[in-house]
C-alpha positions in Angstrom: 111.2 62.9 75.7 110.6 66.7 75.7 107.0 66.3 74.4 106.0 63.4 76.8 103.3 64.0 79.4 104.5 64.2 83.0 102.8 62.0 85.6 100.2 63.8 87.6 99.3 63.0 91.2 96.7 64.9 93.4 96.6 64.5 97.1 93.6 66.0 98.8 93.6 67.1 102.5 97.4 67.3 102.5 97.7 69.5 105.5 95.8 69.0 108.8 94.6 72.4 109.9 93.5 74.2 106.7 89.9 74.2 105.8 91.0 72.7 102.5 94.4 71.7 101.1 95.9 69.9 98.1 99.3 68.8 96.9 99.5 68.7 93.1 102.5 66.9 91.6 103.2 67.2 87.9 106.5 65.4 87.3 109.0 67.1 89.6 106.8 70.2 90.0 105.0 70.2 93.3 102.4 72.9 94.2 100.9 73.0 97.7 97.7 75.0 98.1 95.9 75.6 101.5 92.6 77.3 101.8 91.5 79.3 104.9 88.1 80.8 105.4 87.5 84.1 107.2 84.0 85.2 108.2 84.5 88.7 106.9 85.5 90.6 103.7 87.8 93.4 102.9 86.4 97.0 103.5 85.6 97.5 99.8 83.3 94.4 99.8 81.4 95.1 103.1 77.6 95.3 102.6 77.8 93.9 99.1 76.6 90.4 100.0 79.5 89.0 98.1 82.7 87.2 99.2 86.3 87.6 98.3 89.1 85.3 97.2 92.7 86.3 97.7 96.0 84.5 97.1 99.4 84.3 98.7 102.4 83.0 96.8 105.8 81.9 97.9 108.6 79.9 96.3 110.5 77.7 98.8 114.3 78.2 99.0 116.1 75.7 96.8 113.0 75.0 94.7 115.2 76.0 91.7 118.8 75.3 90.7 120.1 78.1 92.8 118.9 78.8 96.3 116.9 82.0 96.8 116.4 83.6 100.2 112.9 83.5 101.7 111.3 86.8 101.0 109.5 86.7 104.3 112.9 86.7 106.1 113.8 89.9 104.2 110.4 91.4 105.2 109.6 92.5 101.6 108.2 90.7 98.6 109.6 91.3 95.2 107.5 92.9 92.5 107.5 89.5 90.7 105.9 87.8 93.7 103.4 90.5 94.1 102.3 90.3 90.5 102.1 86.5 90.7 99.8 86.8 93.7 97.6 89.3 91.9 97.4 87.1 88.9 96.4 84.1 90.9 93.8 86.1 92.9 92.3 87.6 89.7 92.2 84.3 88.0 90.5 82.5 90.9 87.9 85.4 91.4 87.0 85.0 87.7 85.8 81.4 88.2 84.2 81.8 91.7 80.6 83.0 92.1 81.4 85.5 94.8 77.7 85.9 95.6 77.5 82.2 96.7 80.3 82.8 99.2 78.3 85.4 101.2 80.4 87.9 103.1 83.4 85.7 103.8 87.0 85.6 102.4 88.9 82.6 101.1 92.7 82.9 101.5 94.6 80.6 99.1 
């Protein structure tokens, strides 16, 4: 039914090399998130004592009904992808205490 809840499955430590990773499955929607930590911050945060959280977003080819080319293969991200990355980054920074990170960056 259209109003039925979809089954949810969360698999932690999904990838081997990332400092943190998770695969979240909600019905047929799968989201893979890897976290990498870098022991420095962007220039605008240097000397602030605070960290930074940033996001990268990409849709896999054939994740939808029609296949879309990989943006990385074209060498340029669409405006839509850039806005989604910004939205994810802003949302995550809003819930992180950047002071607790120290001067390091988390890439998601």
